[in-house]
VMD Tcl script that builds the backbone (N, CA, C; Angstrom):
set m [mol new atoms 228]
animate dup $m
set s [atomselect $m all]
$s set {name element resname resid chain x y z} {
  {N N MET 1 A 0.846 -1.175 0.000}
  {CA C MET 1 A 0.000 0.000 0.000}
  {C C MET 1 A 0.887 1.230 0.000}
  {N N THR 2 A 0.555 2.154 -0.872}
  {CA C THR 2 A 1.352 3.373 -0.955}
  {C C THR 2 A 0.965 4.343 0.163}
  {N N GLU 3 A 1.776 5.357 0.317}
  {CA C GLU 3 A 1.515 6.381 1.335}
  {C C GLU 3 A 0.194 7.102 1.044}
  {N N LYS 4 A -0.082 7.357 -0.241}
  {CA C LYS 4 A -1.327 8.027 -0.624}
  {C C LYS 4 A -2.536 7.138 -0.315}
  {N N ASP 5 A -2.418 5.836 -0.593}
  {CA C ASP 5 A -3.499 4.898 -0.285}
  {C C ASP 5 A -3.794 4.900 1.214}
  {N N GLN 6 A -2.743 4.853 2.023}
  {CA C GLN 6 A -2.909 4.843 3.480}
  {C C GLN 6 A -3.528 6.142 3.967}
  {N N LEU 7 A -3.126 7.256 3.369}
  {CA C LEU 7 A -3.680 8.555 3.747}
  {C C LEU 7 A -5.182 8.597 3.484}
  {N N ILE 8 A -5.594 8.097 2.337}
  {CA C ILE 8 A -7.019 8.087 1.991}
  {C C ILE 8 A -7.789 7.150 2.907}
  {N N LEU 9 A -7.246 5.972 3.186}
  {CA C LEU 9 A -7.897 5.027 4.099}
  {C C LEU 9 A -8.034 5.628 5.498}
  {N N ASP 10 A -6.989 6.256 5.992}
  {CA C ASP 10 A -7.036 6.900 7.313}
  {C C ASP 10 A -8.049 8.045 7.335}
  {N N PHE 11 A -8.121 8.810 6.243}
  {CA C PHE 11 A -9.087 9.903 6.168}
  {C C PHE 11 A -10.514 9.362 6.241}
  {N N ILE 12 A -10.778 8.293 5.509}
  {CA C ILE 12 A -12.121 7.700 5.520}
  {C C ILE 12 A -12.477 7.219 6.929}
  {N N LYS 13 A -11.553 6.530 7.586}
  {CA C LYS 13 A -11.798 6.043 8.948}
  {C C LYS 13 A -12.124 7.205 9.888}
  {N N ALA 14 A -11.325 8.257 9.834}
  {CA C ALA 14 A -11.523 9.410 10.720}
  {C C ALA 14 A -12.842 10.114 10.410}
  {N N TYR 15 A -13.168 10.272 9.137}
  {CA C TYR 15 A -14.396 10.960 8.745}
  {C C TYR 15 A -15.625 10.201 9.237}
  {N N VAL 16 A -15.606 8.889 9.075}
  {CA C VAL 16 A -16.741 8.073 9.529}
  {C C VAL 16 A -16.882 8.167 11.044}
  {N N ARG 17 A -15.750 8.134 11.767}
  {CA C ARG 17 A -15.804 8.268 13.226}
  {C C ARG 17 A -16.408 9.604 13.647}
  {N N LEU 18 A -16.047 10.684 12.963}
  {CA C LEU 18 A -16.524 12.017 13.320}
  {C C LEU 18 A -17.963 12.294 12.882}
  {N N HIS 19 A -18.329 11.826 11.684}
  {CA C HIS 19 A -19.602 12.222 11.094}
  {C C HIS 19 A -20.639 11.109 11.034}
  {N N GLY 20 A -20.234 9.874 11.201}
  {CA C GLY 20 A -21.179 8.762 11.176}
  {C C GLY 20 A -21.598 8.297 9.795}
  {N N VAL 21 A -21.114 8.939 8.762}
  {CA C VAL 21 A -21.384 8.542 7.377}
  {C C VAL 21 A -20.073 8.583 6.599}
  {N N ALA 22 A -20.055 7.867 5.501}
  {CA C ALA 22 A -18.854 7.858 4.663}
  {C C ALA 22 A -18.740 9.170 3.897}
  {N N PRO 23 A -17.524 9.614 3.614}
  {CA C PRO 23 A -17.329 10.842 2.838}
  {C C PRO 23 A -17.564 10.605 1.345}
  {N N SER 24 A -17.923 11.646 0.640}
  {CA C SER 24 A -18.026 11.570 -0.822}
  {C C SER 24 A -16.617 11.663 -1.409}
  {N N TYR 25 A -16.492 11.373 -2.693}
  {CA C TYR 25 A -15.189 11.495 -3.353}
  {C C TYR 25 A -14.678 12.926 -3.277}
  {N N ALA 26 A -15.576 13.897 -3.421}
  {CA C ALA 26 A -15.172 15.304 -3.366}
  {C C ALA 26 A -14.637 15.670 -1.984}
  {N N VAL 27 A -15.284 15.179 -0.941}
  {CA C VAL 27 A -14.833 15.451 0.428}
  {C C VAL 27 A -13.477 14.800 0.676}
  {N N ILE 28 A -13.305 13.582 0.192}
  {CA C ILE 28 A -12.014 12.903 0.350}
  {C C ILE 28 A -10.929 13.685 -0.374}
  {N N ALA 29 A -11.207 14.110 -1.604}
  {CA C ALA 29 A -10.223 14.867 -2.386}
  {C C ALA 29 A -9.794 16.132 -1.654}
  {N N ARG 30 A -10.767 16.882 -1.109}
  {CA C ARG 30 A -10.427 18.091 -0.348}
  {C C ARG 30 A -9.656 17.733 0.918}
  {N N GLY 31 A -10.047 16.655 1.576}
  {CA C GLY 31 A -9.416 16.264 2.836}
  {C C GLY 31 A -7.965 15.847 2.701}
  {N N VAL 32 A -7.614 15.272 1.555}
  {CA C VAL 32 A -6.225 14.840 1.342}
  {C C VAL 32 A -5.485 15.760 0.383}
  {N N HIS 33 A -6.085 16.933 0.115}
  {CA C HIS 33 A -5.466 17.991 -0.704}
  {C C HIS 33 A -5.130 17.523 -2.118}
  {N N LYS 34 A -6.106 16.864 -2.743}
  {CA C LYS 34 A -5.971 16.463 -4.143}
  {C C LYS 34 A -7.017 17.186 -4.960}
  {N N GLN 35 A -6.737 17.436 -6.214}
  {CA C GLN 35 A -7.657 18.156 -7.092}
  {C C GLN 35 A -8.652 17.211 -7.771}
  {N N SER 36 A -8.203 16.006 -8.100}
  {CA C SER 36 A -8.971 15.136 -8.972}
  {C C SER 36 A -9.761 14.075 -8.205}
  {N N LYS 37 A -11.081 14.048 -8.444}
  {CA C LYS 37 A -11.905 12.997 -7.853}
  {C C LYS 37 A -11.651 11.663 -8.548}
  {N N SER 38 A -11.183 11.695 -9.794}
  {CA C SER 38 A -10.930 10.446 -10.511}
  {C C SER 38 A -9.776 9.675 -9.868}
  {N N ASN 39 A -8.774 10.384 -9.344}
  {CA C ASN 39 A -7.694 9.702 -8.631}
  {C C ASN 39 A -8.213 9.070 -7.350}
  {N N ILE 40 A -9.141 9.746 -6.670}
  {CA C ILE 40 A -9.743 9.191 -5.463}
  {C C ILE 40 A -10.523 7.934 -5.826}
  {N N HIS 41 A -11.281 7.992 -6.911}
  {CA C HIS 41 A -12.044 6.839 -7.399}
  {C C HIS 41 A -11.116 5.642 -7.637}
  {N N ARG 42 A -9.998 5.898 -8.296}
  {CA C ARG 42 A -9.044 4.827 -8.607}
  {C C ARG 42 A -8.498 4.192 -7.329}
  {N N VAL 43 A -8.113 5.014 -6.351}
  {CA C VAL 43 A -7.554 4.505 -5.091}
  {C C VAL 43 A -8.619 3.744 -4.310}
  {N N ILE 44 A -9.849 4.262 -4.274}
  {CA C ILE 44 A -10.942 3.593 -3.561}
  {C C ILE 44 A -11.144 2.195 -4.128}
  {N N HIS 45 A -11.192 2.078 -5.450}
  {CA C HIS 45 A -11.413 0.773 -6.065}
  {C C HIS 45 A -10.208 -0.147 -5.892}
  {N N LYS 46 A -9.031 0.400 -5.794}
  {CA C LYS 46 A -7.848 -0.408 -5.484}
  {C C LYS 46 A -7.962 -0.960 -4.061}
  {N N LEU 47 A -8.400 -0.128 -3.115}
  {CA C LEU 47 A -8.559 -0.569 -1.726}
  {C C LEU 47 A -9.683 -1.597 -1.596}
  {N N ILE 48 A -10.715 -1.473 -2.423}
  {CA C ILE 48 A -11.779 -2.481 -2.444}
  {C C ILE 48 A -11.222 -3.810 -2.933}
  {N N ALA 49 A -10.426 -3.768 -3.993}
  {CA C ALA 49 A -9.823 -4.993 -4.537}
  {C C ALA 49 A -8.884 -5.655 -3.532}
  {N N GLU 50 A -8.230 -4.851 -2.689}
  {CA C GLU 50 A -7.327 -5.384 -1.668}
  {C C GLU 50 A -8.077 -5.871 -0.429}
  {N N GLY 51 A -9.386 -5.646 -0.372}
  {CA C GLY 51 A -10.183 -6.102 0.749}
  {C C GLY 51 A -10.158 -5.187 1.957}
  {N N LYS 52 A -9.747 -3.953 1.768}
  {CA C LYS 52 A -9.684 -3.004 2.878}
  {C C LYS 52 A -10.964 -2.176 2.997}
  {N N LEU 53 A -11.727 -2.086 1.901}
  {CA C LEU 53 A -12.988 -1.355 1.881}
  {C C LEU 53 A -14.043 -2.192 1.174}
  {N N VAL 54 A -15.307 -1.901 1.460}
  {CA C VAL 54 A -16.417 -2.428 0.667}
  {C C VAL 54 A -17.318 -1.248 0.334}
  {N N MET 55 A -18.061 -1.396 -0.768}
  {CA C MET 55 A -18.939 -0.321 -1.200}
  {C C MET 55 A -20.104 -0.929 -1.969}
  {N N LYS 56 A -21.315 -0.430 -1.718}
  {CA C LYS 56 A -22.476 -0.872 -2.476}
  {C C LYS 56 A -22.483 -0.153 -3.814}
  {N N PRO 57 A -22.616 -0.888 -4.917}
  {CA C PRO 57 A -22.614 -0.243 -6.229}
  {C C PRO 57 A -23.790 0.714 -6.395}
  {N N HIS 58 A -23.550 1.832 -7.035}
  {CA C HIS 58 A -24.560 2.835 -7.361}
  {C C HIS 58 A -25.251 3.402 -6.117}
  {N N LYS 59 A -24.577 3.410 -5.002}
  {CA C LYS 59 A -25.137 3.933 -3.749}
  {C C LYS 59 A -24.180 4.988 -3.219}
  {N N ALA 60 A -24.656 6.205 -3.041}
  {CA C ALA 60 A -23.812 7.298 -2.565}
  {C C ALA 60 A -23.403 7.074 -1.113}
  {N N ARG 61 A -22.181 7.429 -0.797}
  {CA C ARG 61 A -21.649 7.379 0.573}
  {C C ARG 61 A -21.812 6.007 1.228}
  {N N SER 62 A -21.542 4.956 0.476}
  {CA C SER 62 A -21.712 3.601 1.002}
  {C C SER 62 A -20.387 2.913 1.317}
  {N N ILE 63 A -19.295 3.658 1.374}
  {CA C ILE 63 A -17.980 3.079 1.651}
  {C C ILE 63 A -17.932 2.630 3.110}
  {N N ARG 64 A -17.465 1.406 3.331}
  {CA C ARG 64 A -17.244 0.909 4.692}
  {C C ARG 64 A -15.838 0.341 4.789}
  {N N VAL 65 A -15.191 0.585 5.910}
  {CA C VAL 65 A -13.849 0.075 6.153}
  {C C VAL 65 A -13.981 -1.324 6.747}
  {N N ILE 66 A -13.172 -2.256 6.240}
  {CA C ILE 66 A -13.163 -3.620 6.744}
  {C C ILE 66 A -12.106 -3.712 7.838}
  {N N ASP 67 A -12.517 -4.117 9.023}
  {CA C ASP 67 A -11.600 -4.255 10.150}
  {C C ASP 67 A -11.232 -5.726 10.311}
  {N N LYS 68 A -10.073 -6.100 9.807}
  {CA C LYS 68 A -9.640 -7.494 9.866}
  {C C LYS 68 A -9.052 -7.863 11.215}
  {N N SER 69 A -8.802 -6.878 12.080}
  {CA C SER 69 A -8.214 -7.185 13.381}
  {C C SER 69 A -9.162 -8.027 14.234}
  {N N VAL 70 A -10.468 -7.820 14.103}
  {CA C VAL 70 A -11.439 -8.609 14.849}
  {C C VAL 70 A -11.407 -10.053 14.392}
  {N N LYS 71 A -11.313 -10.278 13.084}
  {CA C LYS 71 A -11.243 -11.644 12.555}
  {C C LYS 71 A -9.958 -12.334 13.007}
  {N N ALA 72 A -8.855 -11.583 13.070}
  {CA C ALA 72 A -7.582 -12.162 13.494}
  {C C ALA 72 A -7.639 -12.580 14.951}
  {N N VAL 73 A -8.250 -11.772 15.803}
  {CA C VAL 73 A -8.371 -12.099 17.218}
  {C C VAL 73 A -9.316 -13.278 17.402}
  {N N ALA 74 A -10.406 -13.324 16.638}
  {CA C ALA 74 A -11.375 -14.403 16.746}
  {C C ALA 74 A -10.769 -15.733 16.310}
  {N N ALA 75 A -9.815 -15.675 15.386}
  {CA C ALA 75 A -9.172 -16.898 14.892}
  {C C ALA 75 A -8.222 -17.512 15.910}
  {N N LEU 76 A -7.816 -16.747 16.925}
  {CA C LEU 76 A -6.929 -17.285 17.945}
  {C C LEU 76 A -7.693 -18.191 18.819}
}
mol reanalyze $m
mol bondsrecalc $m
mol representation Tube
mol addrep $m
């Protein structure tokens, strides 16, 4: 995972904790000081492919962070 990917993932986690809903691509772009929402889209879908996020298709603000630490503890 690149530094930019981690920054976006951390931003999403913090935003959800503060606001109770997932941020839009525009909010994420402003939050990580990027101009392009298309770059945010690309990173989001990369994180989904890596299993770090899930998102309902065609549903606004449906990004959820996957917490694998609970599964790791449960497996012990």
